[in-house]
FIPA-855133 format. One record per residue (C-alpha): residue number from 1; residue in one letter; z negated, x, y. Coordinates in steps of 0.05 Angstrom, whole numbers. Layout:
# FIPA-855133
<node><nulo>NUM</nulo><seke>a</seke><up>Z</up><east>X</east><north>Y</north></node>
...
END
This chain:
# FIPA-855133
<node><nulo>1</nulo><seke>m</seke><up>-1677</up><east>2142</east><north>2120</north></node>
<node><nulo>2</nulo><seke>n</seke><up>-1691</up><east>2083</east><north>2078</north></node>
<node><nulo>3</nulo><seke>f</seke><up>-1746</up><east>2122</east><north>2039</north></node>
<node><nulo>4</nulo><seke>k</seke><up>-1789</up><east>2064</east><north>2016</north></node>
<node><nulo>5</nulo><seke>e</seke><up>-1734</up><east>2024</east><north>1981</north></node>
<node><nulo>6</nulo><seke>e</seke><up>-1705</up><east>2084</east><north>1948</north></node>
<node><nulo>7</nulo><seke>a</seke><up>-1775</up><east>2106</east><north>1925</north></node>
<node><nulo>8</nulo><seke>q</seke><up>-1790</up><east>2040</east><north>1897</north></node>
<node><nulo>9</nulo><seke>k</seke><up>-1725</up><east>2044</east><north>1853</north></node>
<node><nulo>10</nulo><seke>l</seke><up>-1749</up><east>2108</east><north>1826</north></node>
<node><nulo>11</nulo><seke>g</seke><up>-1823</up><east>2092</east><north>1814</north></node>
<node><nulo>12</nulo><seke>i</seke><up>-1846</up><east>2138</east><north>1865</north></node>
<node><nulo>13</nulo><seke>g</seke><up>-1908</up><east>2124</east><north>1911</north></node>
<node><nulo>14</nulo><seke>d</seke><up>-1959</up><east>2067</east><north>1913</north></node>
<node><nulo>15</nulo><seke>t</seke><up>-2005</up><east>2108</east><north>1871</north></node>
<node><nulo>16</nulo><seke>p</seke><up>-2078</up><east>2089</east><north>1858</north></node>
<node><nulo>17</nulo><seke>l</seke><up>-2138</up><east>2111</east><north>1901</north></node>
<node><nulo>18</nulo><seke>i</seke><up>-2195</up><east>2119</east><north>1851</north></node>
<node><nulo>19</nulo><seke>p</seke><up>-2267</up><east>2134</east><north>1862</north></node>
<node><nulo>20</nulo><seke>y</seke><up>-2298</up><east>2204</east><north>1840</north></node>
<node><nulo>21</nulo><seke>e</seke><up>-2354</up><east>2172</east><north>1802</north></node>
<node><nulo>22</nulo><seke>e</seke><up>-2406</up><east>2228</east><north>1812</north></node>
<node><nulo>23</nulo><seke>d</seke><up>-2472</up><east>2218</east><north>1849</north></node>
<node><nulo>24</nulo><seke>f</seke><up>-2469</up><east>2243</east><north>1919</north></node>
<node><nulo>25</nulo><seke>d</seke><up>-2489</up><east>2219</east><north>1991</north></node>
<node><nulo>26</nulo><seke>a</seke><up>-2418</up><east>2219</east><north>2010</north></node>
<node><nulo>27</nulo><seke>d</seke><up>-2362</up><east>2181</east><north>1971</north></node>
<node><nulo>28</nulo><seke>i</seke><up>-2303</up><east>2216</east><north>1946</north></node>
<node><nulo>29</nulo><seke>y</seke><up>-2236</up><east>2182</east><north>1935</north></node>
<node><nulo>30</nulo><seke>i</seke><up>-2177</up><east>2212</east><north>1896</north></node>
<node><nulo>31</nulo><seke>k</seke><up>-2104</up><east>2193</east><north>1908</north></node>
<node><nulo>32</nulo><seke>n</seke><up>-2078</up><east>2204</east><north>1839</north></node>
<node><nulo>33</nulo><seke>e</seke><up>-2008</up><east>2232</east><north>1851</north></node>
<node><nulo>34</nulo><seke>a</seke><up>-2000</up><east>2246</east><north>1777</north></node>
<node><nulo>35</nulo><seke>m</seke><up>-1980</up><east>2172</east><north>1772</north></node>
<node><nulo>36</nulo><seke>n</seke><up>-1912</up><east>2187</east><north>1807</north></node>
<node><nulo>37</nulo><seke>a</seke><up>-1850</up><east>2181</east><north>1764</north></node>
<node><nulo>38</nulo><seke>s</seke><up>-1841</up><east>2251</east><north>1742</north></node>
<node><nulo>39</nulo><seke>g</seke><up>-1918</up><east>2264</east><north>1746</north></node>
<node><nulo>40</nulo><seke>s</seke><up>-1931</up><east>2297</east><north>1812</north></node>
<node><nulo>41</nulo><seke>v</seke><up>-1941</up><east>2288</east><north>1888</north></node>
<node><nulo>42</nulo><seke>k</seke><up>-1875</up><east>2326</east><north>1897</north></node>
<node><nulo>43</nulo><seke>d</seke><up>-1832</up><east>2266</east><north>1879</north></node>
<node><nulo>44</nulo><seke>r</seke><up>-1841</up><east>2238</east><north>1948</north></node>
<node><nulo>45</nulo><seke>a</seke><up>-1819</up><east>2302</east><north>1986</north></node>
<node><nulo>46</nulo><seke>a</seke><up>-1763</up><east>2317</east><north>1937</north></node>
<node><nulo>47</nulo><seke>l</seke><up>-1733</up><east>2243</east><north>1947</north></node>
<node><nulo>48</nulo><seke>a</seke><up>-1741</up><east>2250</east><north>2022</north></node>
<node><nulo>49</nulo><seke>m</seke><up>-1706</up><east>2320</east><north>2024</north></node>
<node><nulo>50</nulo><seke>i</seke><up>-1649</up><east>2297</east><north>1983</north></node>
<node><nulo>51</nulo><seke>l</seke><up>-1640</up><east>2231</east><north>2025</north></node>
<node><nulo>52</nulo><seke>d</seke><up>-1641</up><east>2272</east><north>2088</north></node>
<node><nulo>53</nulo><seke>a</seke><up>-1590</up><east>2323</east><north>2060</north></node>
<node><nulo>54</nulo><seke>e</seke><up>-1544</up><east>2262</east><north>2043</north></node>
<node><nulo>55</nulo><seke>e</seke><up>-1550</up><east>2231</east><north>2109</north></node>
<node><nulo>56</nulo><seke>k</seke><up>-1532</up><east>2299</east><north>2140</north></node>
<node><nulo>57</nulo><seke>g</seke><up>-1469</up><east>2303</east><north>2097</north></node>
<node><nulo>58</nulo><seke>l</seke><up>-1495</up><east>2366</east><north>2064</north></node>
<node><nulo>59</nulo><seke>l</seke><up>-1503</up><east>2338</east><north>1993</north></node>
<node><nulo>60</nulo><seke>h</seke><up>-1441</up><east>2305</east><north>1960</north></node>
<node><nulo>61</nulo><seke>k</seke><up>-1411</up><east>2293</east><north>1890</north></node>
<node><nulo>62</nulo><seke>g</seke><up>-1407</up><east>2361</east><north>1857</north></node>
<node><nulo>63</nulo><seke>s</seke><up>-1464</up><east>2395</east><north>1898</north></node>
<node><nulo>64</nulo><seke>t</seke><up>-1516</up><east>2439</east><north>1863</north></node>
<node><nulo>65</nulo><seke>i</seke><up>-1587</up><east>2436</east><north>1894</north></node>
<node><nulo>66</nulo><seke>v</seke><up>-1619</up><east>2504</east><north>1897</north></node>
<node><nulo>67</nulo><seke>e</seke><up>-1696</up><east>2510</east><north>1907</north></node>
<node><nulo>68</nulo><seke>a</seke><up>-1751</up><east>2558</east><north>1897</north></node>
<node><nulo>69</nulo><seke>t</seke><up>-1810</up><east>2525</east><north>1863</north></node>
<node><nulo>70</nulo><seke>s</seke><up>-1877</up><east>2538</east><north>1834</north></node>
<node><nulo>71</nulo><seke>g</seke><up>-1858</up><east>2482</east><north>1783</north></node>
<node><nulo>72</nulo><seke>n</seke><up>-1875</up><east>2415</east><north>1811</north></node>
<node><nulo>73</nulo><seke>m</seke><up>-1821</up><east>2408</east><north>1864</north></node>
<node><nulo>74</nulo><seke>g</seke><up>-1770</up><east>2437</east><north>1813</north></node>
<node><nulo>75</nulo><seke>i</seke><up>-1790</up><east>2380</east><north>1765</north></node>
<node><nulo>76</nulo><seke>s</seke><up>-1786</up><east>2329</east><north>1819</north></node>
<node><nulo>77</nulo><seke>l</seke><up>-1716</up><east>2354</east><north>1845</north></node>
<node><nulo>78</nulo><seke>a</seke><up>-1693</up><east>2353</east><north>1775</north></node>
<node><nulo>79</nulo><seke>y</seke><up>-1716</up><east>2284</east><north>1766</north></node>
<node><nulo>80</nulo><seke>v</seke><up>-1689</up><east>2257</east><north>1830</north></node>
<node><nulo>81</nulo><seke>g</seke><up>-1631</up><east>2302</east><north>1835</north></node>
<node><nulo>82</nulo><seke>v</seke><up>-1600</up><east>2286</east><north>1765</north></node>
<node><nulo>83</nulo><seke>r</seke><up>-1613</up><east>2213</east><north>1777</north></node>
<node><nulo>84</nulo><seke>r</seke><up>-1570</up><east>2218</east><north>1839</north></node>
<node><nulo>85</nulo><seke>g</seke><up>-1515</up><east>2260</east><north>1805</north></node>
<node><nulo>86</nulo><seke>y</seke><up>-1529</up><east>2331</east><north>1824</north></node>
<node><nulo>87</nulo><seke>r</seke><up>-1537</up><east>2396</east><north>1790</north></node>
<node><nulo>88</nulo><seke>v</seke><up>-1602</up><east>2432</east><north>1800</north></node>
<node><nulo>89</nulo><seke>l</seke><up>-1611</up><east>2505</east><north>1797</north></node>
<node><nulo>90</nulo><seke>l</seke><up>-1687</up><east>2531</east><north>1806</north></node>
<node><nulo>91</nulo><seke>t</seke><up>-1718</up><east>2596</east><north>1817</north></node>
<node><nulo>92</nulo><seke>m</seke><up>-1795</up><east>2604</east><north>1797</north></node>
<node><nulo>93</nulo><seke>p</seke><up>-1844</up><east>2661</east><north>1789</north></node>
<node><nulo>94</nulo><seke>d</seke><up>-1854</up><east>2679</east><north>1717</north></node>
<node><nulo>95</nulo><seke>t</seke><up>-1933</up><east>2668</east><north>1720</north></node>
<node><nulo>96</nulo><seke>m</seke><up>-1924</up><east>2594</east><north>1722</north></node>
<node><nulo>97</nulo><seke>s</seke><up>-1942</up><east>2556</east><north>1662</north></node>
<node><nulo>98</nulo><seke>v</seke><up>-1902</up><east>2550</east><north>1599</north></node>
<node><nulo>99</nulo><seke>e</seke><up>-1903</up><east>2473</east><north>1608</north></node>
<node><nulo>100</nulo><seke>r</seke><up>-1875</up><east>2472</east><north>1675</north></node>
<node><nulo>101</nulo><seke>r</seke><up>-1812</up><east>2515</east><north>1648</north></node>
<node><nulo>102</nulo><seke>d</seke><up>-1805</up><east>2465</east><north>1592</north></node>
<node><nulo>103</nulo><seke>l</seke><up>-1806</up><east>2406</east><north>1634</north></node>
<node><nulo>104</nulo><seke>l</seke><up>-1754</up><east>2433</east><north>1683</north></node>
<node><nulo>105</nulo><seke>q</seke><up>-1705</up><east>2451</east><north>1630</north></node>
<node><nulo>106</nulo><seke>g</seke><up>-1722</up><east>2387</east><north>1589</north></node>
<node><nulo>107</nulo><seke>l</seke><up>-1698</up><east>2349</east><north>1655</north></node>
<node><nulo>108</nulo><seke>g</seke><up>-1632</up><east>2386</east><north>1657</north></node>
<node><nulo>109</nulo><seke>a</seke><up>-1648</up><east>2437</east><north>1707</north></node>
<node><nulo>110</nulo><seke>q</seke><up>-1622</up><east>2509</east><north>1704</north></node>
<node><nulo>111</nulo><seke>l</seke><up>-1681</up><east>2556</east><north>1714</north></node>
<node><nulo>112</nulo><seke>v</seke><up>-1681</up><east>2632</east><north>1736</north></node>
<node><nulo>113</nulo><seke>l</seke><up>-1750</up><east>2665</east><north>1733</north></node>
<node><nulo>114</nulo><seke>t</seke><up>-1770</up><east>2719</east><north>1783</north></node>
<node><nulo>115</nulo><seke>e</seke><up>-1827</up><east>2773</east><north>1776</north></node>
<node><nulo>116</nulo><seke>g</seke><up>-1894</up><east>2745</east><north>1787</north></node>
<node><nulo>117</nulo><seke>k</seke><up>-1918</up><east>2804</east><north>1830</north></node>
<node><nulo>118</nulo><seke>l</seke><up>-1868</up><east>2786</east><north>1880</north></node>
<node><nulo>119</nulo><seke>g</seke><up>-1900</up><east>2716</east><north>1891</north></node>
<node><nulo>120</nulo><seke>m</seke><up>-1864</up><east>2656</east><north>1917</north></node>
<node><nulo>121</nulo><seke>q</seke><up>-1827</up><east>2700</east><north>1967</north></node>
<node><nulo>122</nulo><seke>g</seke><up>-1791</up><east>2733</east><north>1911</north></node>
<node><nulo>123</nulo><seke>a</seke><up>-1770</up><east>2662</east><north>1885</north></node>
<node><nulo>124</nulo><seke>i</seke><up>-1746</up><east>2643</east><north>1957</north></node>
<node><nulo>125</nulo><seke>d</seke><up>-1709</up><east>2708</east><north>1969</north></node>
<node><nulo>126</nulo><seke>l</seke><up>-1668</up><east>2694</east><north>1902</north></node>
<node><nulo>127</nulo><seke>a</seke><up>-1657</up><east>2623</east><north>1918</north></node>
<node><nulo>128</nulo><seke>e</seke><up>-1628</up><east>2640</east><north>1988</north></node>
<node><nulo>129</nulo><seke>n</seke><up>-1578</up><east>2689</east><north>1950</north></node>
<node><nulo>130</nulo><seke>l</seke><up>-1558</up><east>2633</east><north>1900</north></node>
<node><nulo>131</nulo><seke>a</seke><up>-1549</up><east>2583</east><north>1955</north></node>
<node><nulo>132</nulo><seke>q</seke><up>-1488</up><east>2624</east><north>1980</north></node>
<node><nulo>133</nulo><seke>k</seke><up>-1445</up><east>2599</east><north>1922</north></node>
<node><nulo>134</nulo><seke>p</seke><up>-1394</up><east>2542</east><north>1939</north></node>
<node><nulo>135</nulo><seke>d</seke><up>-1422</up><east>2471</east><north>1935</north></node>
<node><nulo>136</nulo><seke>a</seke><up>-1493</up><east>2500</east><north>1930</north></node>
<node><nulo>137</nulo><seke>v</seke><up>-1546</up><east>2470</east><north>1976</north></node>
<node><nulo>138</nulo><seke>r</seke><up>-1617</up><east>2498</east><north>1987</north></node>
<node><nulo>139</nulo><seke>l</seke><up>-1664</up><east>2447</east><north>2012</north></node>
<node><nulo>140</nulo><seke>g</seke><up>-1721</up><east>2494</east><north>2034</north></node>
<node><nulo>141</nulo><seke>q</seke><up>-1782</up><east>2456</east><north>2016</north></node>
<node><nulo>142</nulo><seke>f</seke><up>-1826</up><east>2506</east><north>2056</north></node>
<node><nulo>143</nulo><seke>d</seke><up>-1786</up><east>2491</east><north>2123</north></node>
<node><nulo>144</nulo><seke>n</seke><up>-1756</up><east>2423</east><north>2111</north></node>
<node><nulo>145</nulo><seke>k</seke><up>-1785</up><east>2370</east><north>2158</north></node>
<node><nulo>146</nulo><seke>a</seke><up>-1768</up><east>2316</east><north>2109</north></node>
<node><nulo>147</nulo><seke>n</seke><up>-1822</up><east>2342</east><north>2066</north></node>
<node><nulo>148</nulo><seke>a</seke><up>-1877</up><east>2328</east><north>2112</north></node>
<node><nulo>149</nulo><seke>l</seke><up>-1841</up><east>2262</east><north>2134</north></node>
<node><nulo>150</nulo><seke>a</seke><up>-1845</up><east>2235</east><north>2068</north></node>
<node><nulo>151</nulo><seke>h</seke><up>-1922</up><east>2238</east><north>2066</north></node>
<node><nulo>152</nulo><seke>y</seke><up>-1927</up><east>2212</east><north>2137</north></node>
<node><nulo>153</nulo><seke>l</seke><up>-1883</up><east>2151</east><north>2113</north></node>
<node><nulo>154</nulo><seke>s</seke><up>-1919</up><east>2138</east><north>2046</north></node>
<node><nulo>155</nulo><seke>t</seke><up>-1980</up><east>2178</east><north>2025</north></node>
<node><nulo>156</nulo><seke>g</seke><up>-2015</up><east>2173</east><north>2089</north></node>
<node><nulo>157</nulo><seke>e</seke><up>-1991</up><east>2100</east><north>2099</north></node>
<node><nulo>158</nulo><seke>e</seke><up>-2016</up><east>2080</east><north>2030</north></node>
<node><nulo>159</nulo><seke>i</seke><up>-2084</up><east>2112</east><north>2040</north></node>
<node><nulo>160</nulo><seke>v</seke><up>-2094</up><east>2074</east><north>2106</north></node>
<node><nulo>161</nulo><seke>s</seke><up>-2078</up><east>2009</east><north>2068</north></node>
<node><nulo>162</nulo><seke>q</seke><up>-2125</up><east>2029</east><north>2011</north></node>
<node><nulo>163</nulo><seke>l</seke><up>-2188</up><east>2045</east><north>2052</north></node>
<node><nulo>164</nulo><seke>d</seke><up>-2220</up><east>2016</east><north>2109</north></node>
<node><nulo>165</nulo><seke>r</seke><up>-2248</up><east>2085</east><north>2134</north></node>
<node><nulo>166</nulo><seke>v</seke><up>-2226</up><east>2157</east><north>2125</north></node>
<node><nulo>167</nulo><seke>d</seke><up>-2272</up><east>2206</east><north>2151</north></node>
<node><nulo>168</nulo><seke>v</seke><up>-2251</up><east>2269</east><north>2116</north></node>
<node><nulo>169</nulo><seke>f</seke><up>-2182</up><east>2289</east><north>2084</north></node>
<node><nulo>170</nulo><seke>v</seke><up>-2182</up><east>2350</east><north>2037</north></node>
<node><nulo>171</nulo><seke>s</seke><up>-2115</up><east>2377</east><north>2017</north></node>
<node><nulo>172</nulo><seke>g</seke><up>-2091</up><east>2446</east><north>1985</north></node>
<node><nulo>173</nulo><seke>v</seke><up>-2039</up><east>2481</east><north>2023</north></node>
<node><nulo>174</nulo><seke>g</seke><up>-1971</up><east>2500</east><north>1988</north></node>
<node><nulo>175</nulo><seke>t</seke><up>-1911</up><east>2481</east><north>2030</north></node>
<node><nulo>176</nulo><seke>s</seke><up>-1963</up><east>2441</east><north>2073</north></node>
<node><nulo>177</nulo><seke>g</seke><up>-1917</up><east>2382</east><north>2071</north></node>
<node><nulo>178</nulo><seke>t</seke><up>-1976</up><east>2337</east><north>2039</north></node>
<node><nulo>179</nulo><seke>l</seke><up>-2030</up><east>2362</east><north>2086</north></node>
<node><nulo>180</nulo><seke>t</seke><up>-1985</up><east>2357</east><north>2148</north></node>
<node><nulo>181</nulo><seke>g</seke><up>-1952</up><east>2291</east><north>2137</north></node>
<node><nulo>182</nulo><seke>t</seke><up>-2011</up><east>2254</east><north>2111</north></node>
<node><nulo>183</nulo><seke>a</seke><up>-2062</up><east>2283</east><north>2162</north></node>
<node><nulo>184</nulo><seke>r</seke><up>-2013</up><east>2263</east><north>2218</north></node>
<node><nulo>185</nulo><seke>r</seke><up>-2012</up><east>2192</east><north>2193</north></node>
<node><nulo>186</nulo><seke>l</seke><up>-2086</up><east>2185</east><north>2180</north></node>
<node><nulo>187</nulo><seke>k</seke><up>-2102</up><east>2213</east><north>2252</north></node>
<node><nulo>188</nulo><seke>e</seke><up>-2062</up><east>2156</east><north>2279</north></node>
<node><nulo>189</nulo><seke>t</seke><up>-2110</up><east>2104</east><north>2250</north></node>
<node><nulo>190</nulo><seke>f</seke><up>-2171</up><east>2148</east><north>2244</north></node>
<node><nulo>191</nulo><seke>p</seke><up>-2172</up><east>2194</east><north>2306</north></node>
<node><nulo>192</nulo><seke>d</seke><up>-2236</up><east>2225</east><north>2284</north></node>
<node><nulo>193</nulo><seke>c</seke><up>-2218</up><east>2242</east><north>2211</north></node>
<node><nulo>194</nulo><seke>e</seke><up>-2233</up><east>2312</east><north>2196</north></node>
<node><nulo>195</nulo><seke>i</seke><up>-2173</up><east>2349</east><north>2161</north></node>
<node><nulo>196</nulo><seke>v</seke><up>-2196</up><east>2404</east><north>2111</north></node>
<node><nulo>197</nulo><seke>a</seke><up>-2144</up><east>2450</east><north>2087</north></node>
<node><nulo>198</nulo><seke>v</seke><up>-2155</up><east>2489</east><north>2019</north></node>
<node><nulo>199</nulo><seke>e</seke><up>-2130</up><east>2556</east><north>2002</north></node>
<node><nulo>200</nulo><seke>p</seke><up>-2146</up><east>2608</east><north>1950</north></node>
<node><nulo>201</nulo><seke>a</seke><up>-2198</up><east>2659</east><north>1969</north></node>
<node><nulo>202</nulo><seke>s</seke><up>-2159</up><east>2718</east><north>1946</north></node>
<node><nulo>203</nulo><seke>c</seke><up>-2097</up><east>2695</east><north>1979</north></node>
<node><nulo>204</nulo><seke>a</seke><up>-2121</up><east>2669</east><north>2050</north></node>
<node><nulo>205</nulo><seke>t</seke><up>-2061</up><east>2675</east><north>2093</north></node>
<node><nulo>206</nulo><seke>i</seke><up>-2079</up><east>2614</east><north>2138</north></node>
<node><nulo>207</nulo><seke>s</seke><up>-2155</up><east>2635</east><north>2155</north></node>
<node><nulo>208</nulo><seke>r</seke><up>-2151</up><east>2709</east><north>2144</north></node>
<node><nulo>209</nulo><seke>n</seke><up>-2077</up><east>2731</east><north>2143</north></node>
<node><nulo>210</nulo><seke>e</seke><up>-2093</up><east>2763</east><north>2075</north></node>
<node><nulo>211</nulo><seke>k</seke><up>-2042</up><east>2759</east><north>2021</north></node>
<node><nulo>212</nulo><seke>g</seke><up>-2058</up><east>2769</east><north>1945</north></node>
<node><nulo>213</nulo><seke>l</seke><up>-2049</up><east>2744</east><north>1876</north></node>
<node><nulo>214</nulo><seke>h</seke><up>-2088</up><east>2680</east><north>1850</north></node>
<node><nulo>215</nulo><seke>a</seke><up>-2090</up><east>2633</east><north>1792</north></node>
<node><nulo>216</nulo><seke>i</seke><up>-2089</up><east>2567</east><north>1831</north></node>
<node><nulo>217</nulo><seke>q</seke><up>-2017</up><east>2545</east><north>1816</north></node>
<node><nulo>218</nulo><seke>g</seke><up>-1983</up><east>2503</east><north>1870</north></node>
<node><nulo>219</nulo><seke>i</seke><up>-2021</up><east>2527</east><north>1931</north></node>
<node><nulo>220</nulo><seke>g</seke><up>-2028</up><east>2596</east><north>1967</north></node>
<node><nulo>221</nulo><seke>a</seke><up>-1956</up><east>2614</east><north>1973</north></node>
<node><nulo>222</nulo><seke>g</seke><up>-1973</up><east>2683</east><north>2005</north></node>
<node><nulo>223</nulo><seke>f</seke><up>-1948</up><east>2665</east><north>2075</north></node>
<node><nulo>224</nulo><seke>v</seke><up>-1964</up><east>2611</east><north>2128</north></node>
<node><nulo>225</nulo><seke>p</seke><up>-1908</up><east>2558</east><north>2118</north></node>
<node><nulo>226</nulo><seke>s</seke><up>-1871</up><east>2532</east><north>2180</north></node>
<node><nulo>227</nulo><seke>l</seke><up>-1893</up><east>2458</east><north>2163</north></node>
<node><nulo>228</nulo><seke>y</seke><up>-1967</up><east>2478</east><north>2172</north></node>
<node><nulo>229</nulo><seke>d</seke><up>-1994</up><east>2448</east><north>2235</north></node>
<node><nulo>230</nulo><seke>k</seke><up>-2058</up><east>2481</east><north>2255</north></node>
<node><nulo>231</nulo><seke>t</seke><up>-2069</up><east>2430</east><north>2312</north></node>
<node><nulo>232</nulo><seke>l</seke><up>-2083</up><east>2378</east><north>2258</north></node>
<node><nulo>233</nulo><seke>v</seke><up>-2131</up><east>2420</east><north>2218</north></node>
<node><nulo>234</nulo><seke>d</seke><up>-2206</up><east>2420</east><north>2235</north></node>
<node><nulo>235</nulo><seke>k</seke><up>-2231</up><east>2467</east><north>2178</north></node>
<node><nulo>236</nulo><seke>v</seke><up>-2200</up><east>2514</east><north>2126</north></node>
<node><nulo>237</nulo><seke>c</seke><up>-2241</up><east>2522</east><north>2061</north></node>
<node><nulo>238</nulo><seke>l</seke><up>-2233</up><east>2578</east><north>2014</north></node>
<node><nulo>239</nulo><seke>i</seke><up>-2241</up><east>2569</east><north>1935</north></node>
<node><nulo>240</nulo><seke>t</seke><up>-2242</up><east>2626</east><north>1886</north></node>
<node><nulo>241</nulo><seke>d</seke><up>-2199</up><east>2624</east><north>1819</north></node>
<node><nulo>242</nulo><seke>d</seke><up>-2266</up><east>2619</east><north>1781</north></node>
<node><nulo>243</nulo><seke>e</seke><up>-2291</up><east>2560</east><north>1823</north></node>
<node><nulo>244</nulo><seke>a</seke><up>-2224</up><east>2523</east><north>1811</north></node>
<node><nulo>245</nulo><seke>m</seke><up>-2217</up><east>2538</east><north>1736</north></node>
<node><nulo>246</nulo><seke>d</seke><up>-2293</up><east>2519</east><north>1722</north></node>
<node><nulo>247</nulo><seke>m</seke><up>-2278</up><east>2451</east><north>1758</north></node>
<node><nulo>248</nulo><seke>f</seke><up>-2211</up><east>2445</east><north>1722</north></node>
<node><nulo>249</nulo><seke>y</seke><up>-2247</up><east>2449</east><north>1656</north></node>
<node><nulo>250</nulo><seke>t</seke><up>-2305</up><east>2404</east><north>1678</north></node>
<node><nulo>251</nulo><seke>l</seke><up>-2257</up><east>2349</east><north>1703</north></node>
<node><nulo>252</nulo><seke>n</seke><up>-2214</up><east>2348</east><north>1640</north></node>
<node><nulo>253</nulo><seke>k</seke><up>-2262</up><east>2367</east><north>1584</north></node>
<node><nulo>254</nulo><seke>k</seke><up>-2328</up><east>2338</east><north>1606</north></node>
<node><nulo>255</nulo><seke>q</seke><up>-2314</up><east>2285</east><north>1656</north></node>
<node><nulo>256</nulo><seke>g</seke><up>-2249</up><east>2256</east><north>1629</north></node>
<node><nulo>257</nulo><seke>y</seke><up>-2202</up><east>2263</east><north>1687</north></node>
<node><nulo>258</nulo><seke>c</seke><up>-2132</up><east>2286</east><north>1671</north></node>
<node><nulo>259</nulo><seke>c</seke><up>-2113</up><east>2337</east><north>1729</north></node>
<node><nulo>260</nulo><seke>g</seke><up>-2086</up><east>2404</east><north>1742</north></node>
<node><nulo>261</nulo><seke>i</seke><up>-2114</up><east>2463</east><north>1776</north></node>
<node><nulo>262</nulo><seke>s</seke><up>-2095</up><east>2449</east><north>1849</north></node>
<node><nulo>263</nulo><seke>s</seke><up>-2131</up><east>2382</east><north>1839</north></node>
<node><nulo>264</nulo><seke>a</seke><up>-2189</up><east>2420</east><north>1813</north></node>
<node><nulo>265</nulo><seke>a</seke><up>-2190</up><east>2462</east><north>1878</north></node>
<node><nulo>266</nulo><seke>n</seke><up>-2187</up><east>2400</east><north>1918</north></node>
<node><nulo>267</nulo><seke>i</seke><up>-2244</up><east>2366</east><north>1881</north></node>
<node><nulo>268</nulo><seke>a</seke><up>-2286</up><east>2430</east><north>1885</north></node>
<node><nulo>269</nulo><seke>v</seke><up>-2282</up><east>2432</east><north>1960</north></node>
<node><nulo>270</nulo><seke>a</seke><up>-2293</up><east>2356</east><north>1964</north></node>
<node><nulo>271</nulo><seke>v</seke><up>-2357</up><east>2364</east><north>1927</north></node>
<node><nulo>272</nulo><seke>r</seke><up>-2381</up><east>2421</east><north>1967</north></node>
<node><nulo>273</nulo><seke>l</seke><up>-2373</up><east>2378</east><north>2029</north></node>
<node><nulo>274</nulo><seke>a</seke><up>-2405</up><east>2318</east><north>1995</north></node>
<node><nulo>275</nulo><seke>k</seke><up>-2466</up><east>2359</east><north>1980</north></node>
<node><nulo>276</nulo><seke>d</seke><up>-2473</up><east>2379</east><north>2050</north></node>
<node><nulo>277</nulo><seke>p</seke><up>-2526</up><east>2336</east><north>2087</north></node>
<node><nulo>278</nulo><seke>a</seke><up>-2477</up><east>2332</east><north>2150</north></node>
<node><nulo>279</nulo><seke>y</seke><up>-2428</up><east>2289</east><north>2104</north></node>
<node><nulo>280</nulo><seke>k</seke><up>-2477</up><east>2239</east><north>2084</north></node>
<node><nulo>281</nulo><seke>g</seke><up>-2446</up><east>2170</east><north>2083</north></node>
<node><nulo>282</nulo><seke>k</seke><up>-2376</up><east>2195</east><north>2094</north></node>
<node><nulo>283</nulo><seke>n</seke><up>-2314</up><east>2176</east><north>2058</north></node>
<node><nulo>284</nulo><seke>i</seke><up>-2276</up><east>2235</east><north>2032</north></node>
<node><nulo>285</nulo><seke>v</seke><up>-2207</up><east>2229</east><north>2010</north></node>
<node><nulo>286</nulo><seke>t</seke><up>-2170</up><east>2281</east><north>1969</north></node>
<node><nulo>287</nulo><seke>l</seke><up>-2110</up><east>2286</east><north>1919</north></node>
<node><nulo>288</nulo><seke>f</seke><up>-2096</up><east>2303</east><north>1847</north></node>
<node><nulo>289</nulo><seke>p</seke><up>-2023</up><east>2335</east><north>1860</north></node>
<node><nulo>290</nulo><seke>d</seke><up>-2010</up><east>2333</east><north>1787</north></node>
<node><nulo>291</nulo><seke>g</seke><up>-2040</up><east>2319</east><north>1716</north></node>
<node><nulo>292</nulo><seke>d</seke><up>-2062</up><east>2360</east><north>1658</north></node>
<node><nulo>293</nulo><seke>d</seke><up>-1998</up><east>2355</east><north>1619</north></node>
<node><nulo>294</nulo><seke>r</seke><up>-1973</up><east>2416</east><north>1657</north></node>
<node><nulo>295</nulo><seke>y</seke><up>-2030</up><east>2458</east><north>1638</north></node>
<node><nulo>296</nulo><seke>l</seke><up>-2047</up><east>2442</east><north>1564</north></node>
<node><nulo>297</nulo><seke>s</seke><up>-2038</up><east>2516</east><north>1544</north></node>
<node><nulo>298</nulo><seke>l</seke><up>-2092</up><east>2532</east><north>1592</north></node>
<node><nulo>299</nulo><seke>l</seke><up>-2138</up><east>2475</east><north>1567</north></node>
<node><nulo>300</nulo><seke>h</seke><up>-2137</up><east>2502</east><north>1498</north></node>
<node><nulo>301</nulo><seke>k</seke><up>-2171</up><east>2566</east><north>1524</north></node>
<node><nulo>302</nulo><seke>q</seke><up>-2247</up><east>2563</east><north>1526</north></node>
<node><nulo>303</nulo><seke>r</seke><up>-2287</up><east>2586</east><north>1584</north></node>
END
């Protein structure tokens, strides 16, 4: 898979690592994935999964890519898929933001909404049914190893080149592609790097096997994805909706960062660790999976 060359052609990857300029005894660095071509970390995985499917002969001229998404992967698949000549059909829970729906349709994807109360599983079930049509190919982001491989080859590799030492890596868990692939690469260079997974407190499937509704779009799918590698993870931190939303408004309205809700969840956990004396002098790396442009309707609401 010639991932790096194809990524460069599409403006994917090589995103900046920026300091979180608040005063703690630990240093927090943010990999700003909103700087990818279509605005999120999912560009990396979308490209890798499409390239992998092409190499395996699954995708060809006239194919339709079918996928379940909470929004960002769909946007990335629409961007990469249309650029490479495919039709894109997406399923998504109706609880996701209006901005995500508009972006998907604006990029030329066909969108089918599922009941929010069914969670991501409802969208996945529908995608599986739609993928039975002739020339339809379901990439299966929650199970597709190319998802994690993208982050091993690029996200993790870039962080290693951008920072001399990484003591802690914090990442929310959606498909677990970002967490697993990045963690695997970081552990190769920094064997003692602590890997911290973040999941919603009200949907703690990894740590408590508890499923429930939550407001942190992009993480907490309601099941443990097969890409999740517990042998890489040192700690799982829970984040409440209120904690994530409070940090979301703080980052965007008070501190001048343009980021989404899952980004806020990552930062809230990173700050929690940075305030702990045990992390004094540590370099803590986390991500902004996307920007604030997908949550403008939420930003207009006051807390």
